[in-house]
C-alpha positions as CSV (number, residue, x, y, z in Angstrom):
1,X,-21.1,7.7,46.5
2,X,-18.7,5.9,48.9
3,X,-18.2,9.1,51.0
4,X,-21.9,9.4,51.4
5,X,-22.2,5.7,52.4
6,X,-19.5,6.2,55.1
7,X,-21.2,9.2,56.7
8,X,-24.6,7.5,56.8
9,X,-23.5,4.1,57.9
10,X,-25.9,2.8,60.5
11,X,-28.8,5.2,59.8
12,X,-32.1,3.3,60.3
13,X,-34.5,2.9,57.4
14,X,-38.0,1.3,57.9
15,X,-39.6,-0.2,54.8
16,X,-43.4,-0.6,55.0
17,X,-44.6,-2.6,52.1
18,X,-46.7,-5.7,51.6
19,X,-44.6,-7.0,48.7
20,X,-41.9,-9.5,49.9
21,X,-40.0,-8.8,46.6
22,X,-39.8,-5.0,47.2
23,X,-38.8,-5.6,50.8
24,X,-36.0,-8.0,49.9
25,X,-34.7,-5.8,47.2
26,X,-34.6,-2.7,49.3
27,X,-33.0,-4.6,52.2
28,X,-30.3,-6.0,49.8
29,X,-29.5,-2.6,48.3
30,X,-29.6,-0.4,51.4
31,X,-27.8,-2.8,53.7
32,X,-25.0,-3.0,51.2
33,X,-24.9,0.9,51.2
34,X,-24.4,0.8,55.0
35,X,-27.9,1.4,56.3
36,X,-29.7,-0.6,59.0
37,X,-32.9,-1.8,57.5
38,X,-36.1,-3.0,59.2
39,X,-39.4,-3.9,57.5
40,X,-43.1,-4.3,58.1
41,X,-45.7,-6.0,55.9
42,X,-48.6,-3.5,56.5
43,X,-49.4,-0.1,57.9
44,X,-50.3,-1.3,61.4
45,X,-47.1,-3.3,61.8
46,X,-45.2,-0.4,60.3
47,X,-46.5,2.0,62.9
48,X,-45.6,-0.4,65.7
49,X,-42.1,-0.8,64.3
50,X,-41.7,2.9,63.9
51,X,-42.6,3.5,67.6
52,X,-40.2,0.8,68.7
53,X,-37.2,1.6,66.5
54,X,-37.5,5.4,65.8
55,X,-36.1,5.1,62.3
56,X,-34.3,8.0,60.5
57,X,-36.4,7.5,57.4
58,X,-39.5,5.6,56.4
59,X,-40.0,4.1,52.9
60,X,-43.8,3.7,52.6
61,X,-45.9,1.8,50.1
62,X,-49.1,3.6,49.1
63,X,-51.4,0.7,48.4
64,X,-51.4,-1.8,51.3
65,X,-53.9,-3.9,53.3
66,X,-55.4,-2.6,56.6
67,X,-54.0,0.9,56.1
68,X,-52.9,2.7,53.0
69,X,-49.9,5.1,52.8
70,X,-52.0,8.2,53.4
71,X,-53.5,6.7,56.6
72,X,-50.1,5.7,57.9
73,X,-48.8,9.3,57.3
74,X,-51.8,10.7,59.3
75,X,-51.0,8.4,62.2
76,X,-47.3,9.4,62.1
77,X,-48.3,13.1,62.0
78,X,-50.4,12.7,65.2
79,X,-47.5,11.1,67.2
80,X,-45.1,13.6,68.7
81,X,-42.2,11.1,68.6
82,X,-42.7,10.2,64.9
83,X,-44.0,13.3,63.2
84,X,-40.5,14.6,62.3
85,X,-39.4,11.4,60.6
86,X,-39.1,12.0,56.8
87,X,-41.3,9.7,54.7
88,X,-40.6,8.7,51.1
89,X,-43.6,7.2,49.3
90,X,-43.2,4.2,47.0
91,X,-45.9,3.9,44.4
92,X,-46.5,1.8,41.3
93,X,-47.0,3.5,37.9
94,X,-50.7,2.8,38.1
95,X,-51.2,4.5,41.5
96,X,-52.4,8.0,41.1
97,X,-50.0,9.5,43.6
98,X,-46.8,11.4,43.5
99,X,-46.2,15.1,43.6
100,X,-49.5,16.0,45.1
101,X,-48.6,14.0,48.2
102,X,-45.1,15.5,48.6
103,X,-44.9,17.9,51.6
104,X,-48.1,16.4,53.0
105,X,-47.9,14.8,56.5
106,X,-44.2,14.1,56.4
107,X,-43.9,12.9,52.9
108,X,-40.9,14.6,51.5
109,X,-40.3,12.7,48.3
110,X,-41.6,9.7,46.2
111,X,-40.2,7.1,44.0
112,X,-42.0,5.1,41.3
113,X,-41.9,1.3,41.1
114,X,-40.1,-0.5,39.6
115,X,-36.9,1.4,40.6
116,X,-33.2,0.6,40.1
117,X,-30.8,0.0,43.0
118,X,-29.0,3.3,42.2
119,X,-32.3,5.2,42.3
120,X,-33.5,3.9,45.7
121,X,-30.0,4.4,47.2
122,X,-29.8,8.0,45.9
123,X,-33.2,8.9,47.2
124,X,-32.5,7.5,50.6
125,X,-29.1,9.2,50.9
126,X,-30.4,12.5,49.7
127,X,-33.4,12.4,52.0
128,X,-31.5,11.6,55.1
129,X,-28.8,14.1,54.3
130,X,-31.4,16.8,53.8
131,X,-34.1,15.9,56.4
132,X,-32.5,13.4,58.8
133,X,-31.7,14.5,62.4
134,X,-29.1,11.8,63.1
135,X,-29.5,9.0,65.5
136,X,-30.6,11.0,68.5
137,X,-28.0,9.5,70.7
138,X,-28.5,5.9,69.5
139,X,-25.3,4.1,68.8
140,X,-24.8,3.4,65.1
141,X,-23.3,0.2,63.8
142,X,-19.7,1.0,62.7
143,X,-19.9,4.5,64.2
144,X,-16.9,6.7,64.5
145,X,-16.1,7.6,68.1
146,X,-14.3,10.7,69.4
147,X,-10.9,9.2,69.0
148,X,-11.5,8.7,65.3
149,X,-11.3,4.9,65.6
150,X,-14.1,2.7,64.3
151,X,-16.1,1.0,67.1
152,X,-17.7,-2.4,66.6
153,X,-21.3,-3.1,67.7
154,X,-22.4,-6.2,69.5
155,X,-23.1,-8.1,66.2
156,X,-19.4,-7.7,65.3
157,X,-18.1,-9.4,68.4
158,X,-17.2,-12.6,66.5
159,X,-15.4,-10.5,63.9
160,X,-13.5,-8.6,66.5
161,X,-12.4,-11.8,68.3
162,X,-11.2,-13.3,65.0
163,X,-9.3,-10.1,64.2
164,X,-7.7,-10.3,67.6
165,X,-6.6,-13.9,67.2
166,X,-5.2,-13.2,63.7
167,X,-3.4,-10.1,65.0
168,X,-1.8,-12.0,67.9
169,X,-0.6,-14.9,65.7
170,X,0.9,-12.6,63.2
171,X,2.5,-10.4,65.8
172,X,4.0,-13.3,67.8
173,X,5.5,-14.8,64.7
174,X,6.9,-11.5,63.4
175,X,8.2,-10.6,66.9
176,X,10.1,-13.9,67.3
177,X,11.6,-13.7,63.8
178,X,12.7,-10.0,64.1
179,X,14.1,-10.6,67.6
180,X,16.3,-13.4,66.3
181,X,17.5,-11.3,63.4
182,X,18.4,-8.4,65.8
183,X,20.2,-10.9,68.0
184,X,22.4,-11.9,65.1
185,X,23.0,-8.3,64.3
186,X,24.2,-7.6,67.9
187,X,26.5,-10.6,67.8
188,X,28.1,-9.4,64.6
189,X,28.9,-6.0,66.1
190,X,30.2,-7.2,69.5
191,X,33.6,-5.7,70.3
192,X,33.2,-2.7,68.1
193,X,32.9,0.8,69.3
194,X,29.6,1.2,67.6
195,X,26.5,1.1,69.8
196,X,25.0,-2.3,69.0
197,X,22.3,-2.5,71.6
198,X,19.4,-3.4,69.2
199,X,16.3,-4.6,71.1
200,X,16.0,-8.4,71.0
201,X,12.9,-8.7,73.3
202,X,10.4,-10.7,71.2
203,X,7.5,-9.7,73.4
204,X,8.2,-6.0,73.0
205,X,8.5,-6.4,69.2
206,X,5.3,-8.4,69.1
207,X,3.5,-5.6,71.1
208,X,4.7,-3.0,68.6
209,X,3.5,-5.2,65.7
210,X,0.1,-5.7,67.4
211,X,-0.3,-1.9,67.8
212,X,0.4,-1.4,64.1
213,X,-2.1,-4.1,63.1
214,X,-5.3,-2.4,64.2
215,X,-8.6,-3.7,62.7
216,X,-8.6,-1.2,59.9
217,X,-5.1,-2.1,58.7
218,X,-5.7,-5.8,59.2
219,X,-8.9,-5.6,57.1
220,X,-7.1,-3.9,54.3
221,X,-4.4,-6.6,54.4
222,X,-7.1,-9.3,54.3
223,X,-8.8,-7.7,51.3
224,X,-5.6,-7.9,49.3
225,X,-5.1,-11.6,50.1
226,X,-6.5,-14.3,47.9
227,X,-7.9,-16.5,50.6
228,X,-9.0,-19.2,48.1
229,X,-5.5,-19.6,46.7
230,X,-4.1,-19.8,50.3
231,X,-6.5,-22.6,51.0
232,X,-5.1,-24.6,48.1
233,X,-7.8,-23.9,45.6
234,X,-10.4,-26.0,47.3
235,X,-14.0,-25.0,47.9
236,X,-14.2,-21.9,50.2
237,X,-17.9,-22.4,51.0
238,X,-20.3,-25.3,50.4
239,X,-23.9,-25.9,51.5
240,X,-27.5,-27.0,50.9
241,X,-29.9,-24.7,49.1
242,X,-32.6,-25.7,51.6
243,X,-30.6,-24.3,54.4
244,X,-28.7,-21.4,52.7
245,X,-30.6,-19.6,49.9
246,X,-28.5,-19.0,46.8
247,X,-29.3,-15.3,46.9
248,X,-27.4,-15.0,50.2
249,X,-24.3,-16.6,48.6
250,X,-24.6,-14.2,45.6
251,X,-24.8,-11.2,48.0
252,X,-21.7,-12.4,49.9
253,X,-19.7,-12.7,46.6
254,X,-21.0,-9.2,45.5
255,X,-20.3,-7.6,48.9
256,X,-16.8,-9.0,49.2
257,X,-16.0,-8.5,45.5
258,X,-14.8,-12.1,45.2
259,X,-13.4,-13.8,42.1
260,X,-13.9,-17.4,41.3
261,X,-16.7,-19.9,40.5
262,X,-20.0,-20.9,42.1
263,X,-21.1,-24.4,41.2
264,X,-24.9,-25.1,41.7
265,X,-26.3,-28.6,41.2
266,X,-29.8,-30.1,41.4
267,X,-30.2,-33.7,40.3
268,X,-28.6,-34.0,36.9
269,X,-28.6,-30.2,36.3
270,X,-25.6,-28.0,36.9
271,X,-25.0,-24.3,36.5
272,X,-21.6,-22.7,37.0
273,X,-21.5,-19.0,37.8
274,X,-18.1,-17.3,37.2
275,X,-17.3,-14.1,39.1
276,X,-14.6,-11.4,38.8
277,X,-14.4,-8.8,41.6
278,X,-18.0,-9.4,42.6
279,X,-19.5,-9.2,39.1
280,X,-20.8,-12.1,37.0
281,X,-18.6,-12.7,33.9
282,X,-20.6,-15.6,32.6
283,X,-22.8,-18.6,33.5
284,X,-22.6,-22.0,31.9
285,X,-25.1,-24.9,32.3
286,X,-25.3,-28.6,31.7
287,X,-28.3,-31.0,31.9
288,X,-30.8,-28.1,31.4
289,X,-33.9,-27.7,29.4
290,X,-33.5,-26.6,25.7
291,X,-35.0,-23.1,26.4
292,X,-31.9,-22.3,28.6
293,X,-29.4,-23.1,25.8
294,X,-27.6,-20.3,24.0
295,X,-29.4,-20.9,20.6
296,X,-32.7,-19.7,22.0
297,X,-31.3,-16.3,22.9
298,X,-29.5,-15.9,19.6
299,X,-32.7,-16.5,17.7
300,X,-34.9,-14.5,20.1
301,X,-32.6,-11.5,19.7
302,X,-32.9,-11.9,15.9
303,X,-29.1,-12.3,15.6
304,X,-29.8,-15.4,13.4
305,X,-32.9,-16.8,11.9
306,X,-34.1,-20.2,13.0
307,X,-33.4,-21.9,9.7
308,X,-29.7,-20.7,9.6
309,X,-29.2,-21.6,13.2
310,X,-30.6,-25.1,12.8
311,X,-28.4,-25.5,9.7
312,X,-25.3,-24.5,11.7
313,X,-26.2,-27.0,14.4
314,X,-26.4,-29.8,11.8
315,X,-23.0,-29.0,10.4
316,X,-21.0,-27.8,13.5
317,X,-17.7,-29.2,14.5
318,X,-18.2,-32.5,16.4
319,X,-17.5,-32.4,20.2
320,X,-18.0,-28.7,20.4
321,X,-19.8,-27.8,23.6
322,X,-19.5,-24.0,23.6
323,X,-20.8,-22.8,20.2
324,X,-20.5,-19.0,20.7
325,X,-16.8,-18.8,19.6
326,X,-17.5,-21.1,16.6
327,X,-20.4,-18.9,15.4
328,X,-18.1,-15.8,15.6
329,X,-15.3,-17.6,13.7
330,X,-17.6,-18.7,11.0
331,X,-19.0,-15.2,10.5
332,X,-22.6,-15.9,11.7
333,X,-22.2,-13.4,14.6
334,X,-20.1,-10.5,15.5
335,X,-18.4,-10.4,19.0
336,X,-20.9,-7.8,20.3
337,X,-23.8,-9.9,19.1
338,X,-22.4,-12.9,20.9
339,X,-22.0,-10.8,24.0
340,X,-25.6,-9.7,23.9
341,X,-26.9,-13.3,23.6
342,X,-24.5,-14.5,26.4
343,X,-25.7,-11.8,28.7
344,X,-29.3,-12.8,28.3
345,X,-28.5,-16.5,28.8
346,X,-26.4,-15.8,31.9
347,X,-29.1,-13.7,33.5
348,X,-31.7,-16.5,32.8
349,X,-29.4,-19.1,34.2
350,X,-29.1,-17.1,37.4
351,X,-32.9,-16.7,37.6
352,X,-33.1,-20.5,37.2
353,X,-30.8,-21.2,40.1
354,X,-32.7,-18.7,42.3
355,X,-35.9,-20.8,41.7
356,X,-34.3,-24.0,42.9
357,X,-35.6,-24.9,46.3
358,X,-33.2,-27.8,46.8
359,X,-29.7,-28.7,45.6
360,X,-26.1,-28.0,46.5
361,X,-23.7,-25.1,46.0
362,X,-20.0,-25.0,46.1
363,X,-18.1,-21.6,46.0
364,X,-14.4,-21.6,45.2
365,X,-12.7,-18.2,45.2
366,X,-9.3,-17.4,43.7
367,X,-9.6,-19.9,40.8
368,X,-8.5,-18.7,37.4
369,X,-11.4,-18.3,35.0
370,X,-11.6,-20.4,31.8
371,X,-10.5,-18.6,28.6
372,X,-14.1,-18.4,27.1
373,X,-15.3,-16.7,30.3
374,X,-12.5,-14.2,30.3
375,X,-13.2,-13.4,26.6
376,X,-16.9,-12.9,27.4
377,X,-16.2,-10.6,30.4
378,X,-19.9,-9.7,30.8
379,X,-19.4,-7.9,34.1
380,X,-23.1,-8.2,35.1
381,X,-24.3,-6.5,38.2
382,X,-25.4,-8.9,40.9
383,X,-27.8,-6.5,42.5
384,X,-29.7,-5.8,39.3
385,X,-30.0,-9.5,38.5
386,X,-31.2,-10.3,42.0
387,X,-33.8,-7.6,41.8
388,X,-35.3,-9.2,38.7
389,X,-34.7,-12.7,40.0
390,X,-36.7,-12.0,43.2
391,X,-39.6,-10.7,41.1
392,X,-39.5,-13.9,39.0
393,X,-39.3,-16.2,41.9
394,X,-42.4,-14.6,43.4
395,X,-44.2,-15.1,40.1
396,X,-43.0,-18.7,39.8
397,X,-44.3,-19.5,43.3
398,X,-47.7,-18.1,42.3
399,X,-47.7,-20.0,38.9
400,X,-46.7,-23.3,40.5
401,X,-49.9,-23.4,42.5
402,X,-51.7,-24.0,39.2
403,X,-49.0,-25.5,37.0
404,X,-47.1,-27.8,39.3
405,X,-46.0,-30.3,36.7
406,X,-44.6,-29.8,33.2
407,X,-46.3,-33.1,32.1
408,X,-49.7,-31.5,32.6
409,X,-52.0,-31.3,29.5
410,X,-54.5,-28.5,28.9
411,X,-57.7,-28.1,26.9
412,X,-59.1,-25.0,25.2
413,X,-62.5,-23.7,26.4
414,X,-63.7,-23.1,22.8
415,X,-66.9,-21.3,23.9
416,X,-65.0,-18.9,26.1
417,X,-62.5,-18.3,23.3
418,X,-65.3,-17.6,20.8
419,X,-67.1,-15.3,23.3
420,X,-64.0,-13.3,24.3
421,X,-62.5,-13.1,20.9
422,X,-58.8,-13.2,20.2
423,X,-58.1,-9.5,19.9
424,X,-57.5,-9.1,23.6
425,X,-54.6,-11.6,23.6
426,X,-51.0,-10.8,22.6
427,X,-49.3,-12.5,19.7
428,X,-47.3,-14.7,22.0
429,X,-50.5,-15.7,24.0
430,X,-52.2,-16.6,20.8
431,X,-49.3,-18.8,19.8
432,X,-49.5,-20.6,23.2
433,X,-53.3,-20.9,22.9
434,X,-52.9,-22.6,19.5
435,X,-50.6,-25.2,21.0
436,X,-53.1,-26.1,23.7
437,X,-54.9,-29.0,22.0
438,X,-55.5,-31.6,24.7
439,X,-52.4,-33.6,23.7
440,X,-49.4,-31.3,24.2
441,X,-47.9,-31.2,27.6
442,X,-46.5,-28.0,29.1
443,X,-43.0,-29.4,28.2
444,X,-44.2,-29.9,24.6
445,X,-45.5,-26.4,24.4
446,X,-42.2,-25.0,25.7
447,X,-40.3,-27.0,23.1
448,X,-42.7,-26.2,20.1
449,X,-43.1,-22.5,20.9
450,X,-39.3,-22.1,21.3
451,X,-40.0,-19.8,24.2
452,X,-38.7,-19.9,27.7
453,X,-40.4,-22.1,30.3
454,X,-41.0,-19.1,32.5
455,X,-42.7,-17.1,29.7
456,X,-44.8,-20.1,28.6
457,X,-45.9,-20.9,32.2
458,X,-46.8,-17.2,32.8
459,X,-48.9,-17.1,29.7
460,X,-50.6,-20.4,30.5
461,X,-51.4,-19.1,34.0
462,X,-53.0,-16.1,32.5
463,X,-55.1,-18.2,30.1
464,X,-56.1,-20.3,33.0
465,X,-57.0,-17.2,35.0
466,X,-59.4,-15.9,32.4
467,X,-60.8,-19.4,31.8
468,X,-59.7,-19.8,28.2
469,X,-58.0,-23.1,29.0
470,X,-58.5,-25.8,31.6
471,X,-56.5,-28.7,32.9
472,X,-57.3,-32.1,31.3
473,X,-58.5,-34.5,33.9
474,X,-57.3,-38.0,33.2
475,X,-59.6,-40.9,34.0
476,X,-58.9,-42.7,37.2
477,X,-57.7,-46.3,36.7
478,X,-59.9,-48.9,38.5
């Protein structure tokens, strides 16, 4: 995989899709794989972008506003500059497209949504290697020039300048020290017949050191250095979630394969994400809703029944914050069962942080991980979690238009329920509908249903959409 990424670095991919989630996911995955990614929200904008950028591959959604995928392909085929660009069609399971469109108007392959990061990367790499025609003279980011050295594009100017400053500082320090040592060696051999003319010119030695410390070697040296430990263990990066979205911080940690901890706070809530070599080993939270506590995932996964778990909580050791190890020691759970529950909880905690629109984050790299985290060693893939997280965030934003306060109270529309019947609802939706009684708030429904707030909100939103429930309007005080 890495060899393929190196040979394709800088190839241009245009994503034409009206789903912000799909666009973000594809950009995240393909950028990490070394591709240059552009996007367009509909067919018309996609054609304009294709004419401007001349991509090496187009990823095309089938169902879009203004122009569908077939119409876009027809326009591409009629343009002499664009007709040779390979097109991969992206379609949902419900779209009746696929093999019958392959080999039609530039469509060379298709992929069905939802897709994994590995699947979209493999399709793009295979398609470009098979059908791509290179960059047609366009300079690629990170391209290899005739001398075999890596050339840096304009966007890498700051990185090149930083490398140059670091190289000069190291070389000057090394040159001065080595020259002094050689001077001592010459003095020790004075008066002997042996040739003792060892060079002591610090400038010449520094020049030799600089030539040895090219960007490639220097980058390898930096990757092996624990920058967080060198900084004294303090925060390596801090910021405001309103300015820097948490997803970008997670991508940075993933891309640089960092180890350490990311603290995220909002009001009285705090979530700590522990990383090892770019993968998430565990997440721990404090000041959060009950549905994000470990017990919910233990019961949901049917690792313990609710009665046994409640009994354990009533008799557990006082002062114990992390209950997972205690459950294993007492024989309630096996180590693999605990790991299953912790993986679910950790993913949900990451989804929760991605939903936070305000708050603070503090990333510290190089810090030793706590013993429980080391023992858990979940090694969750950041890309996969972000893909699901982006989907949930989009849903949350839609849901929040109707359910913007967890203190809201809903009423059942009894006539609509009777007319529709209950056979069209899932068991979980029926359970939520029973808890809608004109008294329970959304917060109460989450607590009494023992489901997650995301699941409950999604089901309430659906019940609202099909008019089986409505918001209770409180009388206005006069």
